[in-house]
N, C-alpha and C positions, 0 to 999 in steps of 0.2 A: 498352505494355510500356517501352519504354526509358525513358519518362518516369517509371514507376513506380521504374524501378532507380536512376534518377538521384536522385529523391528521396529514396529509403532511404539512398543514399550521403551526400548531403548533410546528412541528419539525423543519421547516425552520426559523421559528421565533427565537425559543430558540438557536438554533445553532448560527444566526447572533448576537443575544444578549451576548451569552457568547463568543464569538470568539473575538470581539472587545476588551472587557478588556483585556482578555488573550494574544491578540497580542502585545497591547502595554505593557504588561508585559514581554512577551518574548524578545520584542526588547531592554528592560531595562537590562534583563538578559545576553543577547548576546552581548551588546555593553559595559559591564562592569560597568552599573549604578547600585546604590543601590537600593534593594527592600525591601518588607516587612520581607522577609526570610532572608536576608544577616547577622543579628546578630546571628543567629540559624546555618547557614549552612556556613558561611565564615571560621569558623576555621576548620569544616570538609574539605572543599575544599583545605586548604593550607596543610592539613594533607595527603589528596590523592596525591598533587603534590610531596610532599616529599617521600611519598612512593613509587611512581612511578619512582621517580629520574628525574623528569623534570623541566627545567626552564619556568614558566608559563609565564615569560615576555619576552620571546625570539621569535622575529618574524620570519615567516618562508617564504620562496620564494615558488612559485607553485611547483617545484620540491621536494624539503623538505616536503612540505604539502602532496602531492601525495604519496612520499615515506612512510610516517607515517601512512596515510590510510592503505597502501598496508601491512606494517609490522603488524599495530595492527588487522587487518581482517585475516591475514595470521596466526598469533598467536592464535586467536579464533577458526580459521577452524581447526587446528592441536589439540587443545583442546577438541573440540566436536566431532572430528571423534575418536580421541582414547577413549573418554567417551563412545560414542555409542557402539564401538566394544567391550569393556569390562567392560559393565555396571554391569554384574553379579558379580563382584568384590567388588564392592562400596555398602556402607550402604543404607538405607532407601529405601529397596526393598523387602517389606513384602510379594510379588506375585512370587519372585524369577525369574525375568525377566532376560534373557540371553542377550549377546551382538547380536547384530543385523550383518547382512552379510556386507561384506566391502562395495560393491555398494551401498545399502541402507544408510551406515553410510557416505559414500561421498556426496550422493544426499542431505540427511538431513543436514548435516554439510554446504552445499554449500548453501541451501535453507534459513537457517536461519541466517547465517553470511551476506547475501544479501538482508534480509528483505523482502524475498518472502514467506517463511513458506509454500511452496508445501510440501505436506504430503503423502508419497506412502505407509503409515502405519496407523494402528488404535491405538491411544495412550495407551488406556487402556490394549491392548493385546500385546504391544511390548515395552513400556519404562517404566523404574523404576520411582518412585518418584524421586530420586536424580537426575537420567538424566534430568526430566522435569524442576526442579527447579534451579538446579546449572549449566545445559547445555542450555537448550531451552529459558527459562526465562531471564537469563543473556543477552543472544543474542538479545533477544526482546528488551531490553533497549538499549544495546550498537550499535547495528544494526541503530535503530530509531535515536540516538544521533549522530551518524556518517552522517546520512542524514542532520540533521539540521546544524550540522557544516560545511559541504561542500556548503550548501545553502550559510550560512552567510559569507564563503569565498568568493562566488562569489558577493554577495552582497557589499563587502568591494571593491571588484574589480570595481564596478560602482562606489563607493563612492571616495575612494582614487585616487588622481592625481599624477603622476610621482613618484610613488612608486614602489619599487622592493618585498615588501612582503605583504603577505594576511591574516596575523593573525597567531595563533598558534593552530595547529590541536588538542592538547592534552588540553589545556585551553577552548576551543570550545565544545570539547567531554564531559569533566567533567562537565560543566556548565549547558549543555542542560540534561544530565542525572540528576544531583543533585538538580537543581533548576526547573526543567520543567517537566521532565517523572517521576521521584520518588514523589514527593508531589502528584500529579494528580492520579496516579496509588493507592497510599495509600488510598484517597478519594474515589475511583471508587469502589477499593476492598471492602472497608468497606460497600458500598451500595449495592454491590452484595451479601456480606454475609447476609446481613440484610432481602434479598429477599429469601435466602435458597440457594444460590450457594455453594457449599460443599467446606471445607478449613478444611483437616484435614491430619495426618500422619498415620492413622490407616489403618488397612488393609480392603479389600474387604469384603462385608457382604452378607451372604446367607439369602434371605427372602423367605416366602411362599407366592405363588401367592394365590390371593383371590378367583378365580375360582376354579383352579384344587388342589391347595395346594402343587404344585410341588415347588422345592427350584429354585429361580434365583438369580444369583450373580450380586450385585450391585457394579459397580466399584466406587471407592473413591478417595481421593487424594488432594494435596494441589492447588486446582483449580482456585480459587477466585482470589489469587494474579497474577496467570499468565494470567487469562483472562482480568484483568485490563489493561495490559501493552500491550497483544495481540490486543486489540482496540485502545489503545490511542497512540501506536507506529506504526499503520497501519501493524502490523504484520499478524495477523488473523490466527494463527496457534492454532487448538483446543487442548485442554488437552485431551479431548475425541475424538473418531472416528467420531461423528456425529456432532463435533463442536457446535455452538450456536443454534442447533436445539435439541440437548440433555438437558431434564429438570435438570440436575444438574448443567449445565453451564448457562442455561437462562430459568430459572422457572416460571418467570411472565412478565406480559405486561409492568411493571414498569422497570424491569431489562432489557427487550429487548429495552426499549427507553434508558435507560443509556447507553446501549452498543453502539446503533446506533448513538446516540451523540458524544460518544467517539470516534467513527471511524473517522469522519470529523473534529473534533473539533480542533485539532491543524493544520492539514492542512490549514483550513478556517482561523484560527487565524495568521498563517504565512504570508498570503496576507495582512493583517493589519501590521504586524511586517515589512514588506519590505516597505511599503508607508512610515512609520515612519523612518526606517532607512535611506532610500535615500531622506529623508526631504521632501517629495512630496506625500501626501496621495492620490492624486489622480491616481497614478501609481498603487497603491496597489489596489485602489476601482476599477481600470478599468479591473484588471486581475480579482479581485473578481467577477466582475459582469458577465464577459466572464464565468467563471467556473460553476457560479450559472444558467446561460442561458443554458447550456449544461445539467446540472444536472435537472432542471427542464423538460427540452425537454424529457431526457430520463425517468424521473420517471412518465412523461403522457403517453408515449408510452407503457414502461413495464406495468404500472398498466392497462390501456387499454386492452393490450395484454392478461393480465391474466383474467380480468374481462369478456371481450367481445369476444376473439379468442379461449377461451377454452371449453371443454365441458360443458354443462349445465345439472343440475339434477333436475328433478323437485321434487324429494322424498326429498331434503334437502333444508332447508330456506337459505342458504348463497350462493350468485349468484358467478359465475366465476369458474375458476379451483382450486381445491382444493388438486390436486394431488400432493403429494410431500410436502406438506405444513402442519405444527402444527395447530391445531384448535384453540390455544390460541393465536397465531397470525394472521391467516386469510390471505386472500388475500393482503389486504392493506399493513399491516406491513411486509409480505414476499417480497413483491414487491418494498418496500422502501428499505429495507435490501440489496435486489439483486443490486439494483441501487447504492447504497452509497458504498458496499463493492467492486465494481468492477470500481467504479468511483476513489474510493482512492485506494492503493496498499495494501488493506487489506486482502480479500480473505475469511474471515470468512462467514458461512452461518447460516441462520435459517430456510432454506428450501432447497430441493434438487433442484439444477439447471438442472440436466437433465430432471426434471419433468416440467420445465417452458414451457409454451408456446413457439412456434418457435419465435414469436415476442419478447416475454419476454426475451428468452435465446440469441437472437440476439441482443438485447439491451445491455445486460450484457458483452457479447463477445465484441462489438462494442467498449465499454467505455473502456476496456483492451488494445484494438488494436489501439487508440488514443494515445497511449504511457503512459496510468496513469496520466494524466495531469488536469483531471477535479478534482480538489483538490489534487488528487494523495496521494503518500505517503510523511511522514513527512520529509519535505525537499526537497527529490526527485520529488515531484511532482511540486512544485513551480520552481525548477531549470530546469526541463522540459519544464514547460511553459514559462519560461524566454527565453529559446532557441527558442520556436515559435515566440515569440515576436520580437527577433531580425532578424528571418526569415521574417517576415512580414514586419518589417521597411526595410529590406534589396529590398524586392520584390516590396513595395509601393513605396519606394524612387525611385527605377529605372523606375516605370511604369509613376511617374507624375514629375520626374525630381525634387525630393528634395533631401536634403543631407543626407546621411546614417550616422545617428547618433541616439543614445539613451542615456537619462540622462546625455548630455552633453559629450559624448565620440563618436567619431567616429568608425563606423562598417567597418572593414577592411577584407581583404582576409583570412588572419590567424582565426579571429574571424568565419567567416563563415564556415571555415574548422571544427573548432570545434563543430559547430551547427549543421552540417551536420552529424557527429558522435553521437550527442546527440540525433537527431531526426530520424536518419535512421537505426541504429544499431538493435533497438528493432524489427520493421516489418521484417528486413532483416532475424533476427534470429528466428522469428515465422515462417516465410514461409519455410525456411530451415529446421527447426526442424520438421514442419508438412510434409514437402515433402520427408524427410528421413523415417518417421516413417510410412508413407502408402506405402513406396516401400519395407518395411519388408516382407518376406515370413511369412503367417501364422498370420499377424495381426488382422485378424478377429477375432481370439482367445482372444484377449485382450479386444474386445468390447461387451457391452451389446446390442447393437442395430446394425443392418445393414444399407446399402443404405446412404441416405442423412444425417439421424441423427448419424448413426456411424461414417461418415467423421467429422461430427460438434464436436463429443467427442474427437477426435484427434486434431482437429483444435483448440479447447477450451482449451486442455490440454498445447499445445503448446504457446499460446496466454497467457495463465496465467503465465507459466515458463518464458517466455521472457518478460514479463512486469512486473515483481516484484507482481505477485498478489497471486497466491497460490490455489485459489478456483478451483474446478472441476467440470465437468458434472457429475461425480460421475459414469459413465458407463464405464469408460476407465480404464484397470488394470495399474497401472502406476509402481508396484513393479516389474520390470524385469532388467536384467543388461543392456539392448538396452536402455530403459527410464532414469534408474536411471543415467547411466554414460552420456548419451547425455542431459539430462535435467540438471543434475549438472553443464555441462560445459557451456551450454546456460545461466543457471542464473548468473554463474560466470561473464562470458563476458558481460552480458546486465547490470550488476551492475557497473562493474568495468571500461568498456571502456567508456561510457558515463560521469560516477563519473570524470575519470582522466581527459576527456576534458572539463568538467565544471571547475576543477581546474586550467588548464592552460588557459582557458578563462578567469578566474578570474585573473590570472597572467599578462595576456597582457593588459587587461582593466586598471588595476592598475596603469601601466606605462606610461598611455597616458596624455596629455594635454586636459586641460578643453576647450570645444568649445563654444562659445557664442552662446546663442539662436539667430536665425534670421528670418526673415520673409521666410527663406527657409527651416526652422526646421519642419519637420512632426510632428505633435501633437500626442502623444502615449496615451493620456487620455481621447480622447473624444468619442462620440458613433460611428462615422465613423470608428476609428481605431478598436475598439471592434468589429464591422461587418467584417472587414478586417481580423482580427485575427480568427474569426469564421470560416471565409471561407477558409482562407489558411489550419488550422487544419482538416476541413472537406474534402478538396481536397487531402490533403497527406493519409487521413485515407481511403477515398473511392478509390483513385488510387491505394493503397496497397493492400486493401482487399476485394474490391467488388467481383472480380471473386472467391475467395476462398469462401466467404459468399453465393454467387449465387449457389455453387455446394453444399452448406451445408444447413443452415437453411433457406435460401430463397426457395431453393428447397423443403426442408422439409414442409416448410409452403403450399407451392403450391400441392403439393401431398397429405395431410391429411384434405384439405377442401372437 
């Protein structure tokens, strides 16, 4: 128990310590300031613009920025869909993998361009090396970079006054990928390789089992490079089916800590970047504190659930529920990972979530259902939280008679309409998807469990897809025509409807005049506002999902005691 507490304290301390300088660096990169990598990467950046045929200095209004996002994502979707369907015709396929079905290709392409990385397949038995590194890994970079780009478009909306433009999408995209994601991924990949994470183009190996002497096939591949960006970009899609519970993806305690830190590093740093960009570090700090309070509360509850609410066996020395967990990680590291991967829109796992205790599973599910805003995805988590900030300003201002303004700009009806789209689309699609799935005749055949836990497997799956997470309880068979098509459509809608709303919110904010701070201005950086923000988030989450949770994991908890 003491070891687990010390491990969690160490993790939080290192995360905060690394996120502050990284946040300052990201702000400099995205605002066009010189950084230590500028002499090396500036020529490359200019070459990329020339190759793309875009003018990086051209400013875009909200409509053109949104159109650029859609066009870029659409081309990525088409390329990945074709690659998945016809992967057997491409090189770097030593195991002779054939093309996937059309519905699995649709679901996977939708999943990876939306930064969800829901996987209805097992990588080592379905995808070639070429598909993994030229399709999935590329989308891991550019989908994450798109989230960062849209976030900074929104930040410019808060900063700019009486402007009709919010920046250039192509410039934001290239700088996010080139100066932030690529260098960090290179460092993390080297650290993972040093721990034994596989990185090879060689074919799978047959090795003799120590006990029986029978041959077992060991899957290989260029995994370390993809694992680095899957964590840093809050993508989460595993190179192998077992994800980071597989020894070749996550072999040691050190590799586990590196990957755990990578998941929340950029989302946490972006809170610091936000404070620097709006020239008021208190604003970024208040959001950082709000997210950290949620994270610590969830971590405490999940760890307690796995330690004290699971079966205890006197024959083993480790306390708590070890079902579905790797011995090298134990209850503490597995609970920590389960919390951070569902707090962020990451979805990678180092233990099987279907084997979590009801309390541990409910914490993971509820973190997703809050909208992936407890740090959340790179870019998308913070712009989702900023929508909740504006909603809190609106509610609190009406309650106490304060002016409806944030960062010196009035909050008007159009802004609240965009906020409602950002906040309400994910829970709506989660519940609609779940209700549609449970209405399908024969849905029981898709489940490992029955009753309340079986319902939870469905609810978890659609909570994951509708909140850009990608993790799974593991007991739900997702590779069906129904789930692939419906899930793919949900992932596309829940990514691009809120993202479009964010862009037009930014455009509307940028056109406004500055409002002077007065005695009627509501403070958005003190402890009272943090408390109000937490309350609004919990109320929306509870009102949306408490009935569904009561039918699922709450009932599961009450019936197994």
